[in-house]
C-alpha positions as CSV (number, residue, x, y, z in Angstrom):
1,X,37.0,-30.3,-38.0
2,X,38.4,-33.8,-38.7
3,X,41.9,-32.7,-37.5
4,X,40.4,-31.4,-34.3
5,X,38.6,-34.5,-33.6
6,X,41.8,-36.6,-34.4
7,X,43.8,-34.4,-31.7
8,X,41.0,-34.8,-29.3
9,X,41.0,-38.6,-29.7
10,X,44.9,-38.7,-29.6
11,X,45.0,-36.8,-26.3
12,X,42.3,-38.8,-24.7
13,X,44.0,-42.3,-25.8
14,X,47.5,-40.9,-24.6
15,X,46.0,-40.1,-21.1
16,X,44.2,-43.5,-21.1
17,X,47.0,-45.5,-22.1
18,X,48.7,-46.1,-18.8
19,X,46.9,-49.4,-17.8
20,X,46.0,-50.3,-21.4
21,X,46.2,-54.0,-22.1
22,X,49.2,-54.7,-24.7
23,X,47.7,-54.7,-28.2
24,X,48.7,-58.4,-28.8
25,X,46.2,-59.3,-26.3
26,X,43.4,-57.8,-28.0
27,X,44.6,-59.2,-31.2
28,X,44.8,-62.8,-30.1
29,X,41.1,-62.7,-29.5
30,X,40.4,-61.0,-32.9
31,X,42.8,-63.5,-34.7
32,X,41.0,-66.4,-33.1
33,X,37.7,-65.3,-34.1
34,X,38.7,-64.5,-37.7
35,X,40.8,-67.7,-38.0
36,X,37.9,-70.0,-37.1
37,X,35.0,-67.9,-38.7
38,X,34.5,-70.5,-41.2
39,X,33.5,-73.1,-38.5
40,X,30.8,-70.7,-37.1
41,X,27.2,-71.8,-37.8
42,X,25.2,-69.3,-40.0
43,X,22.3,-70.0,-37.8
44,X,20.2,-70.0,-41.2
45,X,17.9,-72.7,-39.8
46,X,16.7,-70.2,-36.9
47,X,14.2,-67.4,-37.1
48,X,15.3,-64.0,-36.6
49,X,13.6,-61.2,-34.9
50,X,14.5,-57.5,-35.3
51,X,13.9,-55.4,-32.1
52,X,13.7,-51.8,-31.7
53,X,15.0,-50.5,-28.5
54,X,13.3,-48.0,-26.2
55,X,14.4,-45.5,-23.7
56,X,14.7,-46.4,-20.3
57,X,13.1,-47.0,-17.9
58,X,10.9,-48.6,-20.4
59,X,11.5,-51.9,-22.0
60,X,10.7,-53.0,-25.4
61,X,7.7,-55.4,-26.0
62,X,8.7,-58.9,-25.2
63,X,7.3,-62.5,-24.3
64,X,7.6,-63.5,-20.8
65,X,7.4,-67.3,-21.7
66,X,9.0,-68.1,-25.1
67,X,6.4,-69.4,-27.5
68,X,8.8,-70.9,-30.0
69,X,12.3,-72.4,-29.9
70,X,15.6,-70.4,-29.9
71,X,15.9,-67.4,-32.3
72,X,18.4,-64.7,-33.3
73,X,17.2,-61.5,-31.7
74,X,18.8,-58.7,-33.6
75,X,19.3,-55.1,-32.1
76,X,21.0,-52.0,-33.5
77,X,22.6,-49.4,-31.1
78,X,24.2,-46.1,-32.2
79,X,26.7,-44.6,-29.7
80,X,26.1,-40.8,-29.1
81,X,28.6,-38.4,-27.6
82,X,26.7,-35.3,-26.2
83,X,26.4,-32.7,-23.5
84,X,23.8,-33.6,-21.0
85,X,22.3,-31.8,-17.9
86,X,22.5,-34.0,-14.9
87,X,20.8,-32.0,-12.0
88,X,18.3,-29.2,-11.7
89,X,21.2,-26.5,-11.2
90,X,22.0,-26.9,-14.8
91,X,25.3,-28.9,-14.1
92,X,26.4,-30.5,-17.5
93,X,28.5,-33.5,-18.4
94,X,30.2,-34.3,-21.8
95,X,28.5,-37.7,-21.8
96,X,29.2,-40.8,-24.0
97,X,26.1,-43.0,-24.4
98,X,24.6,-46.2,-25.9
99,X,21.6,-45.3,-27.8
100,X,21.6,-41.6,-26.7
101,X,20.5,-42.5,-23.1
102,X,22.0,-42.8,-19.6
103,X,21.8,-45.9,-18.9
104,X,21.8,-47.5,-22.3
105,X,18.5,-49.4,-23.3
106,X,17.5,-52.7,-21.9
107,X,17.7,-55.8,-24.1
108,X,15.5,-58.7,-23.3
109,X,15.9,-62.1,-24.9
110,X,15.4,-65.7,-23.6
111,X,17.9,-68.3,-22.6
112,X,19.2,-70.1,-25.6
113,X,18.5,-67.2,-27.9
114,X,21.3,-65.6,-30.0
115,X,22.0,-61.9,-29.4
116,X,23.2,-60.2,-32.5
117,X,24.0,-56.4,-32.1
118,X,25.2,-54.0,-34.6
119,X,27.0,-51.2,-32.8
120,X,27.6,-48.1,-34.7
121,X,29.9,-45.3,-33.9
122,X,29.0,-42.4,-36.1
123,X,31.6,-40.2,-37.7
124,X,30.3,-37.2,-35.6
125,X,31.7,-38.8,-32.5
126,X,35.3,-38.4,-31.2
127,X,36.2,-41.5,-29.3
128,X,36.8,-45.3,-30.0
129,X,34.0,-47.3,-28.3
130,X,33.3,-51.2,-27.8
131,X,31.0,-53.2,-25.6
132,X,31.7,-55.8,-23.0
133,X,28.4,-57.9,-22.2
134,X,28.7,-59.4,-18.6
135,X,26.2,-62.1,-20.0
136,X,28.6,-63.3,-22.9
137,X,31.3,-65.8,-23.0
138,X,34.8,-64.9,-24.6
139,X,36.9,-62.0,-25.8
140,X,36.3,-59.9,-22.8
141,X,32.6,-60.1,-23.2
142,X,33.0,-59.0,-26.7
143,X,35.2,-55.9,-25.8
144,X,38.2,-57.3,-27.5
145,X,36.5,-57.8,-30.8
146,X,34.0,-54.7,-30.9
147,X,36.5,-51.8,-30.8
148,X,35.4,-49.2,-33.4
149,X,36.4,-45.9,-34.2
150,X,34.3,-43.0,-35.4
151,X,32.7,-44.0,-38.6
152,X,32.7,-47.6,-38.1
153,X,30.3,-50.2,-37.2
154,X,30.5,-53.9,-35.9
155,X,28.1,-56.8,-35.5
156,X,28.6,-59.1,-32.7
157,X,26.8,-62.4,-32.2
158,X,26.7,-64.4,-28.9
159,X,24.7,-67.0,-27.4
160,X,22.5,-66.2,-24.1
161,X,23.3,-69.4,-22.5
162,X,22.5,-68.4,-18.7
163,X,19.4,-66.6,-17.6
164,X,19.4,-63.5,-15.4
165,X,20.1,-60.0,-15.5
166,X,23.5,-58.6,-16.6
167,X,25.1,-55.3,-17.3
168,X,27.0,-54.2,-20.4
169,X,29.4,-51.4,-20.8
170,X,32.1,-49.7,-22.9
171,X,35.5,-51.2,-22.0
172,X,38.3,-49.6,-24.5
173,X,41.0,-50.6,-21.9
174,X,42.9,-48.9,-19.2
175,X,41.8,-45.4,-17.9
176,X,39.4,-45.2,-20.8
177,X,37.3,-48.0,-19.4
178,X,36.2,-46.4,-16.0
179,X,36.0,-42.8,-17.6
180,X,33.7,-44.1,-20.4
181,X,31.4,-45.8,-17.9
182,X,31.4,-42.7,-15.6
183,X,30.4,-40.8,-18.5
184,X,27.4,-42.9,-19.1
185,X,28.3,-46.0,-21.3
186,X,26.6,-48.7,-19.3
187,X,23.2,-50.7,-19.5
188,X,21.7,-54.0,-19.0
189,X,20.2,-57.0,-20.5
190,X,17.9,-59.5,-19.2
191,X,17.8,-63.0,-20.3
192,X,14.5,-64.7,-19.2
193,X,14.2,-68.4,-18.8
194,X,12.3,-69.8,-21.8
195,X,9.4,-71.0,-19.5
196,X,9.4,-67.6,-17.5
197,X,10.1,-66.6,-14.2
198,X,9.4,-68.9,-11.3
199,X,9.3,-69.0,-7.5
200,X,11.3,-71.5,-5.3
201,X,8.2,-74.0,-5.7
202,X,8.4,-73.7,-9.5
203,X,5.2,-71.6,-9.6
204,X,5.0,-69.2,-12.5
205,X,5.6,-65.7,-11.7
206,X,4.3,-62.9,-14.2
207,X,4.6,-59.3,-14.4
208,X,2.3,-56.7,-15.9
209,X,5.1,-54.2,-16.4
210,X,8.9,-54.0,-16.4
211,X,11.0,-50.9,-15.5
212,X,14.4,-50.7,-15.9
213,X,16.6,-48.2,-13.4
214,X,20.3,-47.8,-14.1
215,X,22.3,-46.1,-11.3
216,X,25.3,-43.9,-12.4
217,X,28.1,-42.1,-10.3
218,X,29.3,-38.9,-11.6
219,X,32.4,-37.0,-10.8
220,X,32.3,-33.5,-12.0
221,X,35.3,-31.3,-11.6
222,X,34.7,-27.7,-9.6
223,X,36.3,-24.5,-10.1
224,X,38.1,-22.5,-7.3
225,X,34.8,-21.0,-6.1
226,X,33.4,-24.5,-5.9
227,X,31.2,-24.3,-9.0
228,X,30.8,-27.2,-11.2
229,X,32.9,-26.7,-14.3
230,X,31.7,-27.0,-18.0
231,X,33.8,-28.4,-20.8
232,X,33.7,-27.9,-24.6
233,X,34.3,-31.7,-25.2
234,X,34.8,-35.1,-23.5
235,X,38.5,-35.1,-24.0
236,X,39.0,-31.6,-22.5
237,X,37.3,-32.7,-19.4
238,X,39.3,-35.9,-19.0
239,X,42.4,-34.8,-17.0
240,X,40.4,-33.0,-14.3
241,X,37.6,-35.6,-14.4
242,X,40.1,-38.3,-13.6
243,X,41.6,-36.6,-10.6
244,X,38.0,-36.4,-9.2
245,X,37.3,-40.0,-9.9
246,X,40.4,-41.1,-8.2
247,X,39.1,-39.6,-5.2
248,X,36.3,-42.1,-5.1
249,X,33.9,-39.5,-4.0
250,X,31.2,-38.8,-6.5
251,X,29.4,-35.4,-6.9
252,X,26.3,-37.1,-8.0
253,X,24.7,-40.5,-7.7
254,X,21.7,-40.8,-9.9
255,X,19.0,-42.9,-11.7
256,X,18.7,-42.9,-15.4
257,X,21.2,-40.2,-16.1
258,X,20.2,-37.3,-13.9
259,X,18.8,-36.2,-10.5
260,X,15.1,-36.4,-10.8
261,X,14.9,-38.3,-14.1
262,X,12.2,-40.6,-12.7
263,X,10.1,-38.0,-10.9
264,X,7.3,-35.5,-11.9
265,X,6.0,-36.2,-15.3
266,X,8.7,-38.9,-15.8
267,X,7.8,-41.0,-12.7
268,X,7.3,-44.7,-13.1
269,X,3.7,-45.6,-13.1
270,X,1.6,-48.5,-12.1
271,X,-2.1,-49.5,-10.6
272,X,-3.2,-51.2,-7.7
273,X,-3.2,-55.0,-8.3
274,X,-0.5,-54.6,-10.9
275,X,2.8,-56.7,-10.5
276,X,5.8,-54.8,-11.5
277,X,9.2,-56.2,-12.4
278,X,12.1,-53.7,-11.5
279,X,15.5,-54.3,-13.0
280,X,18.2,-52.2,-11.3
281,X,21.8,-52.0,-12.5
282,X,24.9,-50.3,-11.2
283,X,28.2,-50.5,-13.2
284,X,30.6,-49.5,-10.4
285,X,29.4,-48.8,-6.9
286,X,27.2,-51.0,-4.5
287,X,23.6,-49.8,-4.2
288,X,20.6,-50.7,-1.8
289,X,17.5,-50.4,-3.6
290,X,14.2,-49.7,-1.4
291,X,10.6,-49.0,-2.3
292,X,9.3,-46.7,0.3
293,X,5.9,-47.9,1.2
294,X,6.3,-51.1,-0.6
295,X,8.4,-54.1,-0.7
296,X,10.0,-56.8,-3.0
297,X,7.7,-59.7,-2.8
298,X,10.4,-61.6,-4.7
299,X,14.1,-60.5,-5.3
300,X,16.8,-61.9,-7.2
301,X,19.7,-59.9,-5.5
302,X,22.3,-61.3,-7.8
303,X,20.0,-61.1,-10.9
304,X,20.4,-64.9,-11.8
305,X,17.1,-66.6,-12.4
306,X,18.6,-70.1,-12.1
307,X,18.6,-69.2,-8.5
308,X,15.4,-69.3,-6.3
309,X,14.1,-65.8,-5.5
310,X,14.2,-64.7,-1.9
311,X,10.8,-63.5,-0.3
312,X,9.7,-60.1,1.4
313,X,12.8,-57.9,1.3
314,X,12.5,-54.4,2.6
315,X,16.0,-53.3,1.0
316,X,18.0,-55.3,-1.3
317,X,21.7,-55.2,-2.3
318,X,23.0,-54.9,-5.8
319,X,26.7,-55.1,-6.0
320,X,28.8,-52.9,-8.3
321,X,29.1,-54.4,-11.9
322,X,25.8,-56.2,-11.7
323,X,22.1,-56.0,-12.1
324,X,19.4,-57.4,-9.7
325,X,15.6,-57.8,-10.1
326,X,12.6,-57.4,-7.6
327,X,9.1,-58.4,-8.1
328,X,6.1,-56.5,-6.4
329,X,2.5,-56.4,-6.5
330,X,1.1,-52.8,-5.5
331,X,-1.7,-53.1,-2.7
332,X,-2.3,-49.3,-2.2
333,X,-2.8,-46.2,-4.3
334,X,-0.6,-43.2,-4.2
335,X,3.1,-42.0,-4.4
336,X,5.9,-44.4,-3.7
337,X,9.6,-43.4,-3.6
338,X,12.2,-45.6,-5.1
339,X,15.5,-44.9,-3.5
340,X,19.0,-45.9,-3.0
341,X,18.7,-46.3,0.9
342,X,22.0,-45.0,1.5
343,X,19.9,-42.0,1.7
344,X,22.8,-39.5,1.6
345,X,23.0,-40.5,-2.1
346,X,19.3,-41.2,-2.4
347,X,18.3,-37.8,-1.1
348,X,21.5,-35.4,-1.4
349,X,23.1,-36.8,-4.4
350,X,20.2,-37.8,-6.4
351,X,19.5,-41.5,-6.4
352,X,15.9,-41.4,-6.2
353,X,12.7,-41.8,-8.2
354,X,8.9,-42.0,-8.1
355,X,6.4,-44.6,-8.6
356,X,2.7,-43.2,-8.9
357,X,0.2,-46.0,-8.5
358,X,-3.5,-45.3,-9.5
359,X,-6.3,-46.8,-7.5
360,X,-9.7,-45.5,-6.1
361,X,-9.8,-47.5,-2.9
362,X,-7.6,-47.4,0.1
363,X,-7.2,-50.6,2.1
364,X,-7.8,-49.5,5.7
365,X,-6.8,-52.9,6.9
366,X,-3.1,-52.5,5.8
367,X,-3.1,-48.9,6.9
368,X,-5.3,-46.5,8.4
369,X,-5.5,-43.4,10.9
370,X,-7.5,-44.1,14.3
371,X,-6.4,-40.7,15.3
372,X,-5.6,-38.0,12.7
373,X,-2.7,-35.4,13.2
374,X,-4.0,-32.9,15.8
375,X,-3.3,-31.2,19.2
376,X,-1.9,-33.6,22.0
377,X,-4.9,-35.0,24.0
378,X,-5.0,-34.3,27.8
379,X,-4.8,-38.1,28.8
380,X,-1.7,-38.8,26.4
381,X,1.1,-40.0,28.2
382,X,4.2,-37.9,27.5
383,X,6.6,-39.4,29.7
384,X,9.9,-40.8,28.2
385,X,11.5,-44.0,28.8
386,X,13.4,-44.2,32.2
387,X,17.1,-44.3,32.4
388,X,18.8,-47.6,33.6
C-alpha cells in the first residue's frame, strides 16, 4: 500500500511541477523563519483558547464583541482525501478537503488575536498539502512553511492584524495549486473588529446567527458517451481533470460541496425578526449572491470591516479569491432561495441554497394579494403596448 501511495504521489507531483516555484524560493522563507525563531515571542503572557471547528454552513461559537484583550486562538484541522458525491445523479469527485468538508470550516477570531493552527496530513492520504491564509502576512500566506507530506503535521501561528472575511486554500505550487483548490481545498476565516461590526455612523450591528457559504467550481471529465467519469484515486483523475480545467468551463458550480447541499433538510434556518450574517467565499471565480425575496441590509462586498458597509443591495458581487459578508433581518416567514444570480450557474449547475424562515404572521403591508390567481376578468385590459 505504501508503494502504491508513493507511486501515485510521484505521478501527481510530476504532472504538477511545470509551473512550480524553484525549491530555493520556498526554502528562503523557511530558512528565515528558522533562523529568527529565537526572536519570536512565546506569547506566554496571553490567554489561550482551544476552539473546536464545526461543519459549514455552521460556525463555531464566538463572541461578536471581544470581552478581553488579544489571545491565542488554537485550531486543529486534519486534511482528508476522499471520494464525495457532488450532485443528485451520483457524480463523484476524488476530493481533497480541510476537515473533511467542502468548503473547509469557518474560523472566527478578533483583530489583534493570534491564530495558531495545527494542520495534520494523516498517513492515509497520498498528497502533500499546505495552507495559504489570505489574511496572514509573509511566506505566501503561510504556504511556503506549512508543506507537509502524509504522516506529518505542522503548527502555524500568525497575527490577525486586519479585520474582515478572507479565504484560505491549499497551495502546493504550480498546477497542484488550482487542482487542489478545485478538488475542495478552500475555506474562510472571519476576523471581527474587537468592538464588533459597525455601520457607517459607527452604530453597532449585531447578528443572531452566522452562516458560511463556500462556492466551488468542479471540472469532472466525461467519457465518450458524455457521462461523468469516476476514478479510483485523485492522482488517477489528474490528467483528464486538468484538460477540463484548462477549458475554464465548469461542469458544476455549487455551494458547500454539492448541488443541493443547502436545501431540504440541510437548508439554512432563521426566524422572522432574526438578523443573519451570511459570509460567502469563492476561491477562483467571481460570483453574485442574491437572496430571493430578501436583500442585504448591510453588505461588505470586499469583506473588509475597516470599510463602511453599503446599504440595501439586491445582489452583491464577490470577486474570485475573496470572501464577502451580508447582514439581513428577515421580515417575512417562508422559503427564501439564496443563489448565485448568474442563474445558469445557480439553477443549471447547482449554485443555490435555501433559507427557511419561521413565523406565524404575514406582513400584508410589505406584500399581499388584492386579487388572487384566477380567470381573467371581463373588464381587464388585455392590450399590449403600442409599437413606435
